[in-house]
C-alpha positions, 0 to 999 in steps of 0.5 A: 515701221521699218522692216525687221532685219530677219537675217539680223534676228536670225543672226542672233539675239536681242538685247536691252539695257536702260536707265529704268529697270530693264526687266520686262517684255518688248515687241517689234513687228512688221508685215512679215515678222513678230519678235518678242523679247522677255528680259530679267535683270539679276541683282548682279546686273546680269540679264537672262531671258527668251527671244521668240521670233515668228517669220512669215515665209513667201509660201505662207508658212510661219517659221517660229523659233525661240532661243535663250538670252544671256547678257549684262547691263551697265548703266544704259548699255546692254549686251546680249548673246544667244545661239541657234537662232535661225540655225546660226551658231552664235551672235551678240547684240548691244544697245541702249534703253531709252524710256520704253524703247530698246535699240539693238545693233549687231551684225544686221544692217539696221538697228532693231528697235523694240518697244515695251509691250504687254502679252496682249500686244504680242498675241494681237500681232501674232494673230495678225501674222497668222491671219496673213499666213492663212490668207497666203496659204488660202490664195496658194491653195486656190491658185493650185486648185485652179492650176489642177483644174486647168491641167485636168481640162487640158488633159480631158481635151487632149485625151478626147482627141487621142480617143477620136484618133484611135476610133478613126484608126479602128474604123479604117482597120475594121473596114479592111477586115470586114471586107475579108470576112466573107472570103474567109467564110467561103474558104472554110466552106470550100475546104469542106467541099474539097475534103468531101470530094477527096472522101467521095473519090476514096469511097469509089476506090474502096475495096480495090487493092490496086488503088491502095496508094491512091486512097492513101494519097486522098486521105493525106490530101484530106488531112492537109486540107483540114490543117489549112482550116486550122491555120486560117482559124488561127489567123482569124483568132489573131484578128479577134485578139487584136480587136479585143485588145485594141477596140474594146478598151477604146469603146469602153473609154468612149462610153465613159467620156460620153457619159462625162460629157452628158453629165458635165455641169459647167456651173460647178466645174470651176472652169473659165469660159474659155475652158468650158468652150474647149470642153464642149467643143471636145465633147461635140467632136466625140459625140459626132465620131461615136455613131460611125465607130459604134456601127463599125465596132458592132459590125466587126463584133457580129462578123467575127462571131458569125465567122466563129460559128461558121468555123465551128460548123465547117470544122465539125463537118470536116472532122466527120469526113476525116473519120469516114476517110480513115475507115475507108483507108 
């Protein structure tokens, strides 16, 4: 069967005329469309009816349109007119009926040839068109699912590699900070020792009215030293905040991806062999990088916690010394 001119149908209508009674139902179809025409001849040789067209689109959806038909019959010659088919304003088709075959011509490039048919014939053609539609939609859905799986797998590998890069940067920064933590602890302790020395000197000068200026200066120096402790602590808190904001999310993500790698089910993942290989390679890189990262992360967490304890202890000792200094002053 030659292809229907969907544009021609869209352009308009269908028509029929014949030697025998033209009233009846007509059908024409191809792999992409089904057109069903119902005609009724009135006693004054006018025609009324309905034309229904179902067209399978490339994306698998079916456009279904129906328009009313009017026209006239004069012997074998027929004219039909309709409006709104496939969005067109109006159109006219003319043709002849030869036996059970209705041939129509109009704006379309090729004639439209319809055969008398039963409702059962029409329903069978619609069922086949629906089947092709469902097959196309299923193939499209399968292709889209495969594309989503491919994108997800590509994103997985890219995310794992970025995660490893973040872990490595955190490892380097952690090494730098871990080397500084003992120095900070010693500075806290040195400041406490300095304040204690100021207080002891002030204590020796207490009761001597001639040394009032020196005692006041020692008190000022002790408070300034305590301010240095607070400044150091602020710097440490900044490091703690950065570590919490940057390292902890990376550690949590690493754990989540590690669990994903260990629970990966290649048989039910819908992946190609190449995608499975890329997935496993990314997981291997992650699992290889995790031990060192966790070692650094644990050491930094423990070091910061210890340093906070040292600060709390030294700050308490310094505040006690300052209270003593205030009384002596």
